[in-house]
C-alpha positions as CSV (number, residue, x, y, z in Angstrom):
1,M,19.3,65.2,118.6
2,Y,19.6,67.4,115.7
3,L,21.4,70.0,117.8
4,E,23.5,67.3,118.8
5,L,24.5,66.0,115.2
6,F,24.8,69.8,113.7
7,N,27.0,70.8,116.6
8,D,30.1,72.9,116.5
9,E,32.3,70.4,116.5
10,N,30.7,68.1,114.2
11,K,30.8,71.2,111.8
12,K,34.7,71.3,112.1
13,S,35.2,67.8,111.5
14,W,33.0,67.9,108.4
15,K,34.4,71.1,107.3
16,K,38.4,69.3,107.5
17,A,37.2,65.7,105.7
18,K,35.6,68.1,102.9
19,E,37.6,67.0,99.7
20,L,40.1,64.9,101.7
21,G,39.6,61.8,99.6
22,F,40.2,64.1,96.3
23,E,43.4,65.3,98.2
24,E,44.6,61.4,99.1
25,F,43.6,61.0,95.4
26,C,45.9,63.1,93.9
27,K,49.1,62.0,95.9
28,S,49.2,58.5,94.5
29,E,49.8,57.0,91.0
30,W,46.9,54.6,89.6
31,T,46.6,51.2,87.5
32,I,44.0,50.3,85.4
33,E,44.0,46.8,83.8
34,W,41.6,47.0,80.6
35,D,40.2,44.0,78.2
36,G,37.9,44.9,75.4
37,R,36.1,42.9,72.7
38,C,35.1,43.8,68.7
39,D,34.2,42.3,65.8
40,W,36.0,43.4,62.8
41,H,33.2,43.1,59.8
42,T,34.9,43.0,56.2
43,K,34.5,44.2,52.9
44,H,32.9,41.0,51.8
45,G,30.4,40.3,54.9
46,G,32.8,38.4,57.2
47,S,33.1,39.2,60.3
48,Y,36.0,38.3,62.8
49,P,36.4,38.9,66.8
50,C,39.1,40.8,68.1
51,S,40.4,41.0,71.6
52,A,42.6,44.1,73.4
53,E,44.0,44.5,76.7
54,A,45.7,47.5,77.7
55,S,47.7,48.7,81.1
56,L,47.6,52.1,81.7
57,T,49.2,53.8,85.0
58,F,48.4,57.7,85.8
59,A,49.4,60.1,88.2
60,V,47.4,63.7,88.8
61,G,49.7,66.3,87.2
62,D,47.3,69.4,87.1
63,K,44.8,69.2,90.6
64,K,42.6,72.4,89.5
65,K,41.6,70.2,85.9
66,L,41.0,67.0,87.5
67,H,38.9,69.2,90.1
68,D,37.0,70.6,87.6
69,H,36.7,67.7,85.6
70,L,35.3,65.9,88.2
71,G,33.2,69.2,89.8
72,S,29.6,67.4,89.5
73,E,30.7,64.6,91.4
74,L,32.4,66.4,94.5
75,K,29.8,68.9,94.5
76,K,26.8,66.0,95.2
77,N,29.3,64.1,97.5
78,P,32.4,66.9,98.6
79,F,33.5,63.3,100.9
80,L,34.3,61.1,98.1
81,S,37.0,58.4,98.9
82,E,40.1,58.3,96.9
83,D,39.0,54.6,96.0
84,D,35.3,56.2,95.0
85,I,37.3,58.9,92.7
86,Y,39.3,56.4,91.2
87,G,36.3,54.0,90.2
88,I,34.6,57.3,88.7
89,L,38.0,57.6,86.3
90,L,37.8,53.9,85.8
91,K,34.7,53.8,84.7
92,Q,35.2,56.9,82.0
93,I,38.7,55.7,81.0
94,E,37.1,52.3,80.2
95,E,34.2,54.0,78.5
96,D,36.8,55.5,76.4
97,L,38.8,52.9,75.6
98,D,35.8,50.5,74.3
99,S,34.9,53.6,71.9
100,D,38.6,53.4,70.8
101,M,38.5,49.6,70.2
102,R,35.3,49.6,68.0
103,E,36.1,52.9,65.8
104,Y,39.8,51.2,65.5
105,C,38.5,47.9,64.8
106,D,36.5,49.1,62.2
107,A,38.7,51.8,60.8
108,D,39.4,49.6,57.2
109,D,36.9,47.1,56.1
110,Y,39.6,46.0,53.9
111,Y,42.6,45.6,55.7
112,E,42.7,44.3,59.4
113,P,43.2,46.2,62.1
114,F,46.9,46.1,63.6
115,W,46.7,45.8,67.0
116,E,50.0,46.3,67.9
117,E,49.4,49.6,67.1
118,F,46.2,50.2,68.7
119,V,47.4,51.6,72.2
120,G,49.1,55.3,70.7
121,E,47.7,55.0,67.5
122,G,43.9,53.9,68.0
123,T,43.9,56.0,72.0
124,Y,45.3,59.3,71.0
125,E,42.1,61.0,70.9
126,S,41.2,59.3,74.5
127,E,44.9,59.9,75.6
128,A,44.7,63.9,74.7
129,K,41.2,64.2,76.7
130,W,42.8,62.0,79.8
131,K,45.9,64.4,79.9
132,S,43.2,67.5,79.6
133,W,41.6,66.5,82.8
134,G,44.9,66.4,84.7
135,L,45.8,63.1,84.3
136,D,49.4,62.3,83.5
137,I,50.3,59.3,81.8
138,V,53.2,57.3,83.4
139,E,52.4,53.9,81.3
140,F,50.3,52.7,78.9
141,T,50.8,49.7,77.4
142,G,48.6,46.8,75.5
143,S,48.3,44.7,72.2
144,G,45.4,42.5,70.9
145,D,44.5,39.9,68.7
146,I,42.2,39.1,65.6
147,D,41.0,35.3,65.8
148,F,40.6,34.0,62.1
149,E,39.5,30.3,62.8
150,P,35.5,29.9,62.4
């Protein structure tokens, strides 16, 4: 059984399939839809719920940079599918947006967050990070709201 599993034909097939998912991932544009929630804490002890949503469409601009970014995952499993790679990036980007939202929301305890500027103003560092991963941002839009009702 061992000899049959690791015969020359199977080894050639595995070699061809290695990082095929990564190559396929790099050929497409991908969209992430994100929703976030946090509380704005005011100077006088008030707390108001905030919500935001964003849509991010990206493509791979630099395959080498993305390969380097995903290096540990691809080393563990060089047979990741394009959907697996999307899932990895989705999780990382959502974590960045969640963190950006919390920072943006609590940046000032006197003036409320201006949600019309969250995408761009509040996500500047994350956008730069995503570009350093080799991603080109095709479109990035979003909006948000603050609830002043008790």
